[in-house]
Biopython code that builds the backbone (N, CA, C, O; Angstrom):
import numpy as np
from Bio.PDB.StructureBuilder import StructureBuilder

atoms = [
    (1, "MET", "N", (3.578, 11.469, -25.255)),
    (1, "MET", "CA", (4.050, 11.403, -23.870)),
    (1, "MET", "C", (3.401, 10.198, -23.177)),
    (1, "MET", "O", (2.181, 10.038, -23.213)),
    (2, "VAL", "N", (4.209, 9.374, -22.560)),
    (2, "VAL", "CA", (3.731, 8.175, -21.883)),
    (2, "VAL", "C", (3.383, 8.513, -20.439)),
    (2, "VAL", "O", (4.131, 9.214, -19.757)),
    (3, "ASN", "N", (2.239, 8.006, -19.981)),
    (3, "ASN", "CA", (1.849, 8.197, -18.589)),
    (3, "ASN", "C", (2.816, 7.406, -17.715)),
    (3, "ASN", "O", (2.993, 6.203, -17.910)),
    (4, "SER", "N", (3.433, 8.074, -16.763)),
    (4, "SER", "CA", (4.420, 7.390, -15.929)),
    (4, "SER", "C", (3.827, 6.826, -14.642)),
    (4, "SER", "O", (4.559, 6.304, -13.801)),
    (5, "ALA", "N", (2.508, 6.926, -14.482)),
    (5, "ALA", "CA", (1.863, 6.377, -13.287)),
    (5, "ALA", "C", (1.586, 4.896, -13.488)),
    (5, "ALA", "O", (1.071, 4.483, -14.527)),
    (6, "ILE", "N", (1.932, 4.106, -12.484)),
    (6, "ILE", "CA", (1.653, 2.672, -12.513)),
    (6, "ILE", "C", (0.841, 2.311, -11.268)),
    (6, "ILE", "O", (0.895, 3.005, -10.253)),
    (7, "PHE", "N", (0.094, 1.222, -11.365)),
    (7, "PHE", "CA", (-0.729, 0.745, -10.253)),
    (7, "PHE", "C", (-0.122, -0.542, -9.725)),
    (7, "PHE", "O", (0.104, -1.488, -10.480)),
    (8, "VAL", "N", (0.142, -0.574, -8.422)),
    (8, "VAL", "CA", (0.767, -1.722, -7.774)),
    (8, "VAL", "C", (-0.100, -2.134, -6.589)),
    (8, "VAL", "O", (-0.600, -1.283, -5.853)),
    (9, "THR", "N", (-0.276, -3.447, -6.408)),
    (9, "THR", "CA", (-1.083, -3.939, -5.287)),
    (9, "THR", "C", (-0.292, -4.874, -4.401)),
    (9, "THR", "O", (0.684, -5.494, -4.823)),
    (10, "GLY", "N", (-0.741, -4.958, -3.159)),
    (10, "GLY", "CA", (-0.199, -5.909, -2.204)),
    (10, "GLY", "C", (-1.326, -6.424, -1.330)),
    (10, "GLY", "O", (-2.316, -5.730, -1.099)),
    (11, "TYR", "N", (-1.169, -7.644, -0.848)),
    (11, "TYR", "CA", (-2.199, -8.287, -0.039)),
    (11, "TYR", "C", (-1.568, -8.887, 1.213)),
    (11, "TYR", "O", (-0.396, -9.264, 1.210)),
    (12, "ALA", "N", (-2.351, -8.971, 2.277)),
    (12, "ALA", "CA", (-1.891, -9.596, 3.519)),
    (12, "ALA", "C", (-3.107, -10.087, 4.297)),
    (12, "ALA", "O", (-4.210, -9.559, 4.153)),
    (13, "LYS", "N", (-2.887, -11.103, 5.121)),
    (13, "LYS", "CA", (-3.964, -11.611, 5.977)),
    (13, "LYS", "C", (-4.307, -10.589, 7.041)),
    (13, "LYS", "O", (-3.441, -9.867, 7.536)),
    (14, "LEU", "N", (-5.585, -10.539, 7.384)),
    (14, "LEU", "CA", (-6.061, -9.650, 8.444)),
    (14, "LEU", "C", (-6.121, -10.401, 9.770)),
    (14, "LEU", "O", (-6.301, -11.618, 9.785)),
    (15, "PRO", "N", (-5.972, -9.683, 10.884)),
    (15, "PRO", "CA", (-6.092, -10.337, 12.187)),
    (15, "PRO", "C", (-7.537, -10.720, 12.499)),
    (15, "PRO", "O", (-8.473, -10.098, 11.996)),
    (16, "GLN", "N", (-7.709, -11.727, 13.316)),
    (16, "GLN", "CA", (-9.041, -12.151, 13.758)),
    (16, "GLN", "C", (-9.668, -11.063, 14.622)),
    (16, "GLN", "O", (-8.968, -10.309, 15.298)),
    (17, "GLY", "N", (-10.996, -10.992, 14.590)),
    (17, "GLY", "CA", (-11.716, -10.127, 15.517)),
    (17, "GLY", "C", (-11.912, -8.694, 15.073)),
    (17, "GLY", "O", (-12.389, -7.875, 15.859)),
    (18, "ILE", "N", (-11.557, -8.358, 13.828)),
    (18, "ILE", "CA", (-11.824, -6.995, 13.362)),
    (18, "ILE", "C", (-12.860, -7.059, 12.239)),
    (18, "ILE", "O", (-12.991, -8.072, 11.553)),
    (19, "THR", "N", (-13.581, -5.974, 12.071)),
    (19, "THR", "CA", (-14.672, -5.937, 11.099)),
    (19, "THR", "C", (-14.197, -6.255, 9.692)),
    (19, "THR", "O", (-14.862, -6.995, 8.967)),
    (20, "ALA", "N", (-13.061, -5.709, 9.297)),
    (20, "ALA", "CA", (-12.554, -5.952, 7.939)),
    (20, "ALA", "C", (-12.339, -7.442, 7.693)),
    (20, "ALA", "O", (-12.530, -7.913, 6.572)),
    (21, "LYS", "N", (-11.946, -8.189, 8.721)),
    (21, "LYS", "CA", (-11.754, -9.635, 8.589)),
    (21, "LYS", "C", (-13.076, -10.324, 8.289)),
    (21, "LYS", "O", (-13.114, -11.310, 7.553)),
    (22, "GLU", "N", (-14.159, -9.807, 8.860)),
    (22, "GLU", "CA", (-15.480, -10.369, 8.609)),
    (22, "GLU", "C", (-15.941, -10.110, 7.168)),
    (22, "GLU", "O", (-16.696, -10.898, 6.599)),
    (23, "LEU", "N", (-15.482, -9.010, 6.594)),
    (23, "LEU", "CA", (-15.855, -8.645, 5.233)),
    (23, "LEU", "C", (-14.930, -9.271, 4.184)),
    (23, "LEU", "O", (-15.376, -9.706, 3.123)),
    (24, "TYR", "N", (-13.645, -9.305, 4.502)),
    (24, "TYR", "CA", (-12.620, -9.803, 3.579)),
    (24, "TYR", "C", (-11.685, -10.723, 4.359)),
    (24, "TYR", "O", (-11.486, -10.527, 5.558)),
    (25, "SER", "N", (-11.123, -11.700, 3.709)),
    (25, "SER", "CA", (-10.162, -12.557, 4.419)),
    (25, "SER", "C", (-8.773, -11.937, 4.419)),
    (25, "SER", "O", (-7.947, -12.243, 5.279)),
    (26, "VAL", "N", (-8.518, -11.058, 3.445)),
    (26, "VAL", "CA", (-7.224, -10.380, 3.359)),
    (26, "VAL", "C", (-7.454, -8.890, 3.162)),
    (26, "VAL", "O", (-8.543, -8.461, 2.781)),
    (27, "ILE", "N", (-6.419, -8.112, 3.425)),
    (27, "ILE", "CA", (-6.471, -6.695, 3.081)),
    (27, "ILE", "C", (-5.758, -6.524, 1.749)),
    (27, "ILE", "O", (-4.707, -7.117, 1.505)),
    (28, "ALA", "N", (-6.339, -5.717, 0.910)),
    (28, "ALA", "CA", (-5.713, -5.330, -0.351)),
    (28, "ALA", "C", (-5.329, -3.862, -0.233)),
    (28, "ALA", "O", (-6.127, -3.031, 0.198)),
    (29, "VAL", "N", (-4.109, -3.559, -0.618)),
    (29, "VAL", "CA", (-3.655, -2.176, -0.674)),
    (29, "VAL", "C", (-3.233, -1.916, -2.113)),
    (29, "VAL", "O", (-2.440, -2.666, -2.683)),
    (30, "GLY", "N", (-3.766, -0.857, -2.691)),
    (30, "GLY", "CA", (-3.394, -0.464, -4.046)),
    (30, "GLY", "C", (-2.830, 0.935, -4.024)),
    (30, "GLY", "O", (-3.384, 1.826, -3.380)),
    (31, "VAL", "N", (-1.723, 1.132, -4.730)),
    (31, "VAL", "CA", (-1.117, 2.454, -4.806)),
    (31, "VAL", "C", (-0.839, 2.807, -6.265)),
    (31, "VAL", "O", (-0.399, 1.968, -7.051)),
    (32, "VAL", "N", (-1.102, 4.053, -6.605)),
    (32, "VAL", "CA", (-0.706, 4.596, -7.896)),
    (32, "VAL", "C", (0.615, 5.315, -7.649)),
    (32, "VAL", "O", (0.702, 6.234, -6.834)),
    (33, "VAL", "N", (1.635, 4.875, -8.371)),
    (33, "VAL", "CA", (2.997, 5.356, -8.130)),
    (33, "VAL", "C", (3.569, 5.956, -9.410)),
    (33, "VAL", "O", (3.396, 5.401, -10.496)),
    (34, "ASP", "N", (4.246, 7.088, -9.277)),
    (34, "ASP", "CA", (4.974, 7.634, -10.410)),
    (34, "ASP", "C", (6.176, 6.735, -10.679)),
    (34, "ASP", "O", (7.046, 6.579, -9.822)),
    (35, "ARG", "N", (6.222, 6.150, -11.866)),
    (35, "ARG", "CA", (7.266, 5.189, -12.217)),
    (35, "ARG", "C", (8.659, 5.784, -12.064)),
    (35, "ARG", "O", (9.589, 5.098, -11.638)),
    (36, "GLU", "N", (8.802, 7.052, -12.410)),
    (36, "GLU", "CA", (10.116, 7.696, -12.396)),
    (36, "GLU", "C", (10.611, 8.021, -10.985)),
    (36, "GLU", "O", (11.758, 7.735, -10.641)),
    (37, "SER", "N", (9.745, 8.615, -10.178)),
    (37, "SER", "CA", (10.174, 9.122, -8.864)),
    (37, "SER", "C", (9.855, 8.197, -7.699)),
    (37, "SER", "O", (10.486, 8.284, -6.646)),
    (38, "GLY", "N", (8.870, 7.303, -7.883)),
    (38, "GLY", "CA", (8.432, 6.454, -6.782)),
    (38, "GLY", "C", (7.409, 7.119, -5.876)),
    (38, "GLY", "O", (6.969, 6.525, -4.891)),
    (39, "MET", "N", (7.026, 8.351, -6.204)),
    (39, "MET", "CA", (6.070, 9.083, -5.386)),
    (39, "MET", "C", (4.691, 8.418, -5.465)),
    (39, "MET", "O", (4.210, 8.088, -6.549)),
    (40, "ILE", "N", (4.065, 8.229, -4.301)),
    (40, "ILE", "CA", (2.718, 7.673, -4.254)),
    (40, "ILE", "C", (1.734, 8.799, -4.551)),
    (40, "ILE", "O", (1.659, 9.787, -3.821)),
    (41, "LEU", "N", (0.983, 8.630, -5.635)),
    (41, "LEU", "CA", (0.048, 9.648, -6.101)),
    (41, "LEU", "C", (-1.370, 9.438, -5.583)),
    (41, "LEU", "O", (-2.127, 10.391, -5.401)),
    (42, "ASN", "N", (-1.715, 8.175, -5.348)),
    (42, "ASN", "CA", (-3.043, 7.846, -4.849)),
    (42, "ASN", "C", (-2.953, 6.483, -4.172)),
    (42, "ASN", "O", (-2.043, 5.701, -4.447)),
    (43, "ALA", "N", (-3.902, 6.206, -3.288)),
    (43, "ALA", "CA", (-3.877, 4.936, -2.564)),
    (43, "ALA", "C", (-5.277, 4.568, -2.108)),
    (43, "ALA", "O", (-6.132, 5.429, -1.900)),
    (44, "ASP", "N", (-5.490, 3.265, -1.957)),
    (44, "ASP", "CA", (-6.758, 2.771, -1.439)),
    (44, "ASP", "C", (-6.490, 1.432, -0.767)),
    (44, "ASP", "O", (-5.466, 0.793, -1.007)),
    (45, "CYS", "N", (-7.424, 1.021, 0.074)),
    (45, "CYS", "CA", (-7.301, -0.272, 0.750)),
    (45, "CYS", "C", (-8.684, -0.778, 1.115)),
    (45, "CYS", "O", (-9.666, -0.037, 1.068)),
    (46, "THR", "N", (-8.748, -2.048, 1.480)),
    (46, "THR", "CA", (-10.044, -2.665, 1.786)),
    (46, "THR", "C", (-10.295, -2.734, 3.291)),
    (46, "THR", "O", (-10.513, -3.813, 3.842)),
    (47, "LEU", "N", (-10.263, -1.594, 3.940)),
    (47, "LEU", "CA", (-10.664, -1.530, 5.342)),
    (47, "LEU", "C", (-12.176, -1.339, 5.400)),
    (47, "LEU", "O", (-12.805, -1.034, 4.386)),
    (48, "ALA", "N", (-12.753, -1.515, 6.571)),
    (48, "ALA", "CA", (-14.211, -1.530, 6.713)),
    (48, "ALA", "C", (-14.859, -0.147, 6.645)),
    (48, "ALA", "O", (-15.999, -0.030, 6.195)),
    (49, "THR", "N", (-14.163, 0.892, 7.076)),
    (49, "THR", "CA", (-14.790, 2.216, 7.103)),
    (49, "THR", "C", (-14.106, 3.177, 6.141)),
    (49, "THR", "O", (-12.912, 3.063, 5.863)),
    (50, "GLU", "N", (-14.882, 4.115, 5.647)),
    (50, "GLU", "CA", (-14.330, 5.143, 4.753)),
    (50, "GLU", "C", (-13.306, 6.002, 5.488)),
    (50, "GLU", "O", (-12.318, 6.433, 4.894)),
    (51, "LEU", "N", (-13.534, 6.252, 6.771)),
    (51, "LEU", "CA", (-12.598, 7.055, 7.549)),
    (51, "LEU", "C", (-11.231, 6.378, 7.611)),
    (51, "LEU", "O", (-10.204, 7.030, 7.423)),
    (52, "ALA", "N", (-11.217, 5.076, 7.873)),
    (52, "ALA", "CA", (-9.945, 4.344, 7.935)),
    (52, "ALA", "C", (-9.248, 4.354, 6.580)),
    (52, "ALA", "O", (-8.038, 4.563, 6.507)),
    (53, "LYS", "N", (-10.005, 4.128, 5.507)),
    (53, "LYS", "CA", (-9.430, 4.152, 4.157)),
    (53, "LYS", "C", (-8.829, 5.520, 3.857)),
    (53, "LYS", "O", (-7.726, 5.616, 3.317)),
    (54, "SER", "N", (-9.554, 6.571, 4.206)),
    (54, "SER", "CA", (-9.093, 7.935, 3.971)),
    (54, "SER", "C", (-7.837, 8.240, 4.786)),
    (54, "SER", "O", (-6.920, 8.899, 4.297)),
    (55, "PHE", "N", (-7.800, 7.764, 6.016)),
    (55, "PHE", "CA", (-6.641, 8.005, 6.879)),
    (55, "PHE", "C", (-5.400, 7.327, 6.303)),
    (55, "PHE", "O", (-4.323, 7.921, 6.265)),
    (56, "VAL", "N", (-5.556, 6.089, 5.859)),
    (56, "VAL", "CA", (-4.431, 5.363, 5.241)),
    (56, "VAL", "C", (-3.960, 6.113, 3.997)),
    (56, "VAL", "O", (-2.760, 6.296, 3.789)),
    (57, "LYS", "N", (-4.903, 6.540, 3.183)),
    (57, "LYS", "CA", (-4.555, 7.286, 1.973)),
    (57, "LYS", "C", (-3.767, 8.543, 2.317)),
    (57, "LYS", "O", (-2.765, 8.842, 1.668)),
    (58, "ASN", "N", (-4.211, 9.285, 3.335)),
    (58, "ASN", "CA", (-3.527, 10.516, 3.733)),
    (58, "ASN", "C", (-2.114, 10.255, 4.244)),
    (58, "ASN", "O", (-1.232, 11.095, 4.065)),
    (59, "ILE", "N", (-1.888, 9.122, 4.868)),
    (59, "ILE", "CA", (-0.535, 8.768, 5.314)),
    (59, "ILE", "C", (0.359, 8.491, 4.106)),
    (59, "ILE", "O", (1.532, 8.864, 4.098)),
    (60, "LEU", "N", (-0.191, 7.846, 3.100)),
    (60, "LEU", "CA", (0.622, 7.376, 1.974)),
    (60, "LEU", "C", (0.869, 8.404, 0.875)),
    (60, "LEU", "O", (1.992, 8.529, 0.386)),
    (61, "VAL", "N", (-0.158, 9.134, 0.487)),
    (61, "VAL", "CA", (-0.019, 10.045, -0.656)),
    (61, "VAL", "C", (1.029, 11.119, -0.345)),
    (61, "VAL", "O", (0.992, 11.770, 0.699)),
    (62, "GLY", "N", (1.953, 11.277, -1.280)),
    (62, "GLY", "CA", (3.036, 12.253, -1.112)),
    (62, "GLY", "C", (4.316, 11.651, -0.576)),
    (62, "GLY", "O", (5.345, 12.325, -0.538)),
    (63, "THR", "N", (4.273, 10.387, -0.157)),
    (63, "THR", "CA", (5.501, 9.718, 0.276)),
    (63, "THR", "C", (6.045, 8.898, -0.894)),
    (63, "THR", "O", (5.359, 8.702, -1.897)),
    (64, "SER", "N", (7.261, 8.430, -0.757)),
    (64, "SER", "CA", (7.881, 7.622, -1.805)),
    (64, "SER", "C", (7.785, 6.150, -1.448)),
    (64, "SER", "O", (8.084, 5.759, -0.320)),
    (65, "ILE", "N", (7.371, 5.336, -2.403)),
    (65, "ILE", "CA", (7.336, 3.883, -2.201)),
    (65, "ILE", "C", (8.742, 3.351, -1.951)),
    (65, "ILE", "O", (8.914, 2.267, -1.393)),
    (66, "ASN", "N", (9.748, 4.122, -2.368)),
    (66, "ASN", "CA", (11.140, 3.726, -2.138)),
    (66, "ASN", "C", (11.551, 3.862, -0.673)),
    (66, "ASN", "O", (12.498, 3.213, -0.230)),
    (67, "ASP", "N", (10.849, 4.694, 0.068)),
    (67, "ASP", "CA", (11.199, 4.931, 1.476)),
    (67, "ASP", "C", (10.248, 4.165, 2.387)),
    (67, "ASP", "O", (9.483, 4.755, 3.151)),
    (68, "ILE", "N", (10.310, 2.847, 2.291)),
    (68, "ILE", "CA", (9.404, 1.994, 3.062)),
    (68, "ILE", "C", (9.620, 2.159, 4.565)),
    (68, "ILE", "O", (8.689, 1.974, 5.349)),
    (69, "GLU", "N", (10.844, 2.508, 4.971)),
    (69, "GLU", "CA", (11.113, 2.722, 6.401)),
    (69, "GLU", "C", (10.344, 3.938, 6.922)),
    (69, "GLU", "O", (9.789, 3.898, 8.020)),
    (70, "LEU", "N", (10.310, 5.018, 6.135)),
    (70, "LEU", "CA", (9.551, 6.210, 6.535)),
    (70, "LEU", "C", (8.062, 5.895, 6.598)),
    (70, "LEU", "O", (7.372, 6.317, 7.526)),
    (71, "ILE", "N", (7.570, 5.156, 5.612)),
    (71, "ILE", "CA", (6.157, 4.774, 5.612)),
    (71, "ILE", "C", (5.836, 3.962, 6.862)),
    (71, "ILE", "O", (4.816, 4.193, 7.512)),
    (72, "GLU", "N", (6.701, 3.016, 7.194)),
    (72, "GLU", "CA", (6.497, 2.194, 8.394)),
    (72, "GLU", "C", (6.508, 3.054, 9.653)),
    (72, "GLU", "O", (5.671, 2.872, 10.538)),
    (73, "THR", "N", (7.444, 3.982, 9.736)),
    (73, "THR", "CA", (7.525, 4.878, 10.893)),
    (73, "THR", "C", (6.267, 5.727, 11.014)),
    (73, "THR", "O", (5.741, 5.911, 12.111)),
    (74, "ARG", "N", (5.785, 6.246, 9.884)),
    (74, "ARG", "CA", (4.566, 7.059, 9.904)),
    (74, "ARG", "C", (3.370, 6.247, 10.388)),
    (74, "ARG", "O", (2.568, 6.734, 11.184)),
    (75, "PHE", "N", (3.248, 5.002, 9.904)),
    (75, "PHE", "CA", (2.132, 4.166, 10.353)),
    (75, "PHE", "C", (2.239, 3.858, 11.840)),
    (75, "PHE", "O", (1.234, 3.877, 12.551)),
    (76, "LYS", "N", (3.433, 3.578, 12.309)),
    (76, "LYS", "CA", (3.603, 3.232, 13.721)),
    (76, "LYS", "C", (3.330, 4.413, 14.641)),
    (76, "LYS", "O", (2.958, 4.225, 15.799)),
    (77, "SER", "N", (3.514, 5.636, 14.131)),
    (77, "SER", "CA", (3.274, 6.803, 14.987)),
    (77, "SER", "C", (1.890, 7.415, 14.795)),
    (77, "SER", "O", (1.453, 8.205, 15.632)),
    (78, "LEU", "N", (1.187, 7.070, 13.706)),
    (78, "LEU", "CA", (-0.097, 7.701, 13.427)),
    (78, "LEU", "C", (-1.295, 6.752, 13.399)),
    (78, "LEU", "O", (-2.405, 7.156, 13.744)),
    (79, "TYR", "N", (-1.088, 5.505, 12.998)),
    (79, "TYR", "CA", (-2.203, 4.579, 12.789)),
    (79, "TYR", "C", (-2.222, 3.542, 13.903)),
    (79, "TYR", "O", (-1.288, 2.751, 14.037)),
    (80, "PHE", "N", (-3.280, 3.545, 14.699)),
    (80, "PHE", "CA", (-3.386, 2.625, 15.820)),
    (80, "PHE", "C", (-4.547, 1.656, 15.661)),
    (80, "PHE", "O", (-5.074, 1.142, 16.647)),
    (81, "GLY", "N", (-4.942, 1.409, 14.422)),
    (81, "GLY", "CA", (-5.975, 0.425, 14.133)),
    (81, "GLY", "C", (-5.400, -0.985, 14.199)),
    (81, "GLY", "O", (-4.190, -1.181, 14.089)),
    (82, "SER", "N", (-6.278, -1.955, 14.379)),
    (82, "SER", "CA", (-5.865, -3.350, 14.523)),
    (82, "SER", "C", (-5.245, -3.945, 13.263)),
    (82, "SER", "O", (-4.563, -4.967, 13.336)),
    (83, "ALA", "N", (-5.471, -3.327, 12.122)),
    (83, "ALA", "CA", (-4.962, -3.861, 10.861)),
    (83, "ALA", "C", (-3.581, -3.310, 10.485)),
    (83, "ALA", "O", (-3.094, -3.581, 9.387)),
    (84, "ARG", "N", (-2.950, -2.550, 11.371)),
    (84, "ARG", "CA", (-1.674, -1.895, 11.030)),
    (84, "ARG", "C", (-0.629, -2.870, 10.502)),
    (84, "ARG", "O", (-0.020, -2.617, 9.462)),
    (85, "LYS", "N", (-0.418, -3.963, 11.189)),
    (85, "LYS", "CA", (0.597, -4.926, 10.767)),
    (85, "LYS", "C", (0.273, -5.481, 9.374)),
    (85, "LYS", "O", (1.170, -5.653, 8.549)),
    (86, "SER", "N", (-0.990, -5.756, 9.120)),
    (86, "SER", "CA", (-1.412, -6.272, 7.818)),
    (86, "SER", "C", (-1.220, -5.227, 6.718)),
    (86, "SER", "O", (-0.767, -5.552, 5.620)),
    (87, "ILE", "N", (-1.562, -3.984, 7.012)),
    (87, "ILE", "CA", (-1.369, -2.902, 6.038)),
    (87, "ILE", "C", (0.108, -2.778, 5.691)),
    (87, "ILE", "O", (0.466, -2.675, 4.518)),
    (88, "LEU", "N", (0.959, -2.788, 6.700)),
    (88, "LEU", "CA", (2.397, -2.669, 6.454)),
    (88, "LEU", "C", (2.933, -3.848, 5.650)),
    (88, "LEU", "O", (3.791, -3.672, 4.785)),
    (89, "SER", "N", (2.442, -5.018, 5.924)),
    (89, "SER", "CA", (2.862, -6.195, 5.160)),
    (89, "SER", "C", (2.464, -6.048, 3.686)),
    (89, "SER", "O", (3.257, -6.344, 2.792)),
    (90, "ALA", "N", (1.245, -5.595, 3.445)),
    (90, "ALA", "CA", (0.784, -5.385, 2.069)),
    (90, "ALA", "C", (1.592, -4.281, 1.381)),
    (90, "ALA", "O", (1.896, -4.385, 0.192)),
    (91, "LEU", "N", (1.936, -3.241, 2.110)),
    (91, "LEU", "CA", (2.737, -2.152, 1.542)),
    (91, "LEU", "C", (4.153, -2.616, 1.202)),
    (91, "LEU", "O", (4.734, -2.174, 0.210)),
    (92, "LYS", "N", (4.697, -3.498, 2.019)),
    (92, "LYS", "CA", (6.027, -4.044, 1.715)),
    (92, "LYS", "C", (5.987, -4.865, 0.435)),
    (92, "LYS", "O", (6.950, -4.874, -0.332)),
    (93, "THR", "N", (4.877, -5.553, 0.204)),
    (93, "THR", "CA", (4.704, -6.279, -1.056)),
    (93, "THR", "C", (4.646, -5.300, -2.224)),
    (93, "THR", "O", (5.253, -5.538, -3.267)),
    (94, "CYS", "N", (3.914, -4.196, -2.050)),
    (94, "CYS", "CA", (3.863, -3.157, -3.088)),
    (94, "CYS", "C", (5.269, -2.633, -3.379)),
    (94, "CYS", "O", (5.651, -2.466, -4.538)),
    (95, "HIS", "N", (6.020, -2.381, -2.336)),
    (95, "HIS", "CA", (7.393, -1.877, -2.476)),
    (95, "HIS", "C", (8.262, -2.861, -3.261)),
    (95, "HIS", "O", (9.000, -2.459, -4.161)),
    (96, "GLU", "N", (8.175, -4.139, -2.923)),
    (96, "GLU", "CA", (8.969, -5.153, -3.619)),
    (96, "GLU", "C", (8.569, -5.264, -5.090)),
    (96, "GLU", "O", (9.431, -5.394, -5.960)),
    (97, "LYS", "N", (7.270, -5.212, -5.371)),
    (97, "LYS", "CA", (6.800, -5.259, -6.759)),
    (97, "LYS", "C", (7.313, -4.048, -7.543)),
    (97, "LYS", "O", (7.768, -4.182, -8.679)),
    (98, "TYR", "N", (7.236, -2.877, -6.930)),
    (98, "TYR", "CA", (7.715, -1.662, -7.589)),
    (98, "TYR", "C", (9.199, -1.794, -7.905)),
    (98, "TYR", "O", (9.625, -1.499, -9.022)),
    (99, "LYS", "N", (9.991, -2.237, -6.924)),
    (99, "LYS", "CA", (11.431, -2.409, -7.160)),
    (99, "LYS", "C", (11.691, -3.371, -8.314)),
    (99, "LYS", "O", (12.559, -3.128, -9.152)),
    (100, "GLN", "N", (10.937, -4.459, -8.351)),
    (100, "GLN", "CA", (11.098, -5.450, -9.406)),
    (100, "GLN", "C", (10.764, -4.846, -10.775)),
    (100, "GLN", "O", (11.466, -5.099, -11.754)),
    (101, "ILE", "N", (9.720, -4.068, -10.839)),
    (101, "ILE", "CA", (9.330, -3.417, -12.091)),
    (101, "ILE", "C", (10.435, -2.473, -12.561)),
    (101, "ILE", "O", (10.818, -2.492, -13.731)),
    (102, "ILE", "N", (10.943, -1.654, -11.653)),
    (102, "ILE", "CA", (11.957, -0.659, -12.007)),
    (102, "ILE", "C", (13.293, -1.323, -12.349)),
    (102, "ILE", "O", (13.914, -0.979, -13.355)),
    (103, "GLU", "N", (13.732, -2.255, -11.531)),
    (103, "GLU", "CA", (15.036, -2.890, -11.741)),
    (103, "GLU", "C", (15.073, -3.766, -12.982)),
    (103, "GLU", "O", (16.088, -3.817, -13.677)),
    (104, "ASN", "N", (13.982, -4.451, -13.263)),
    (104, "ASN", "CA", (13.962, -5.389, -14.383)),
    (104, "ASN", "C", (13.298, -4.820, -15.623)),
    (104, "ASN", "O", (13.330, -5.440, -16.687)),
    (105, "GLY", "N", (12.702, -3.655, -15.496)),
    (105, "GLY", "CA", (12.036, -3.045, -16.632)),
    (105, "GLY", "C", (10.901, -3.885, -17.183)),
    (105, "GLY", "O", (10.584, -3.824, -18.371)),
    (106, "ILE", "N", (10.293, -4.668, -16.309)),
    (106, "ILE", "CA", (9.232, -5.560, -16.780)),
    (106, "ILE", "C", (7.898, -4.853, -16.790)),
    (106, "ILE", "O", (7.683, -3.878, -16.070)),
    (107, "GLU", "N", (7.023, -5.350, -17.602)),
    (107, "GLU", "CA", (5.716, -4.746, -17.760)),
    (107, "GLU", "C", (4.676, -5.335, -16.833)),
    (107, "GLU", "O", (3.641, -4.712, -16.598)),
    (108, "SER", "N", (4.925, -6.531, -16.297)),
    (108, "SER", "CA", (3.961, -7.133, -15.386)),
    (108, "SER", "C", (4.694, -7.949, -14.340)),
    (108, "SER", "O", (5.793, -8.452, -14.573)),
    (109, "VAL", "N", (4.059, -8.071, -13.178)),
    (109, "VAL", "CA", (4.606, -8.841, -12.074)),
    (109, "VAL", "C", (3.541, -9.810, -11.640)),
    (109, "VAL", "O", (2.417, -9.402, -11.348)),
    (110, "ASP", "N", (3.867, -11.085, -11.591)),
    (110, "ASP", "CA", (2.898, -12.073, -11.132)),
    (110, "ASP", "C", (2.697, -11.949, -9.641)),
    (110, "ASP", "O", (3.621, -11.605, -8.905)),
    (111, "GLU", "N", (1.468, -12.235, -9.192)),
    (111, "GLU", "CA", (1.133, -12.196, -7.764)),
    (111, "GLU", "C", (1.863, -13.282, -7.031)),
    (111, "GLU", "O", (1.713, -13.415, -5.817)),
]
sb = StructureBuilder()
sb.init_structure("model")
sb.init_model(0)
sb.init_chain("A")
sb.init_seg("    ")
for serial, (resi, resn, name, xyz) in enumerate(atoms, 1):
    if name == "N":
        sb.init_residue(resn, " ", resi, " ")
    sb.init_atom(name, np.array(xyz, "f"), 0.0, 1.0, " ", f" {name:<3s}", serial, name[0])
structure = sb.get_structure()
């Protein structure tokens, strides 16, 4: 039996004036996605606090990477941190990479 979980990452620039920008120049978002269903099984990101990372994870886990509009709506109604736009940009990159993997059946996607 082949493990159907894949790991996909996305990156985006962070806004000036937030702690995460001082630590990292970009935000990295990584999601473990079920290849078959698109369900997000696990998630992490490079925000400055564990609470923020945990909150982002709780928004994402259990949603489908295929439903980027729902993910965006959830972030806009629940996450009011300064990095929201950057997180969404990185997630859209994850979504595009996932689509490319599924549609083309490729084993790797260049950054």
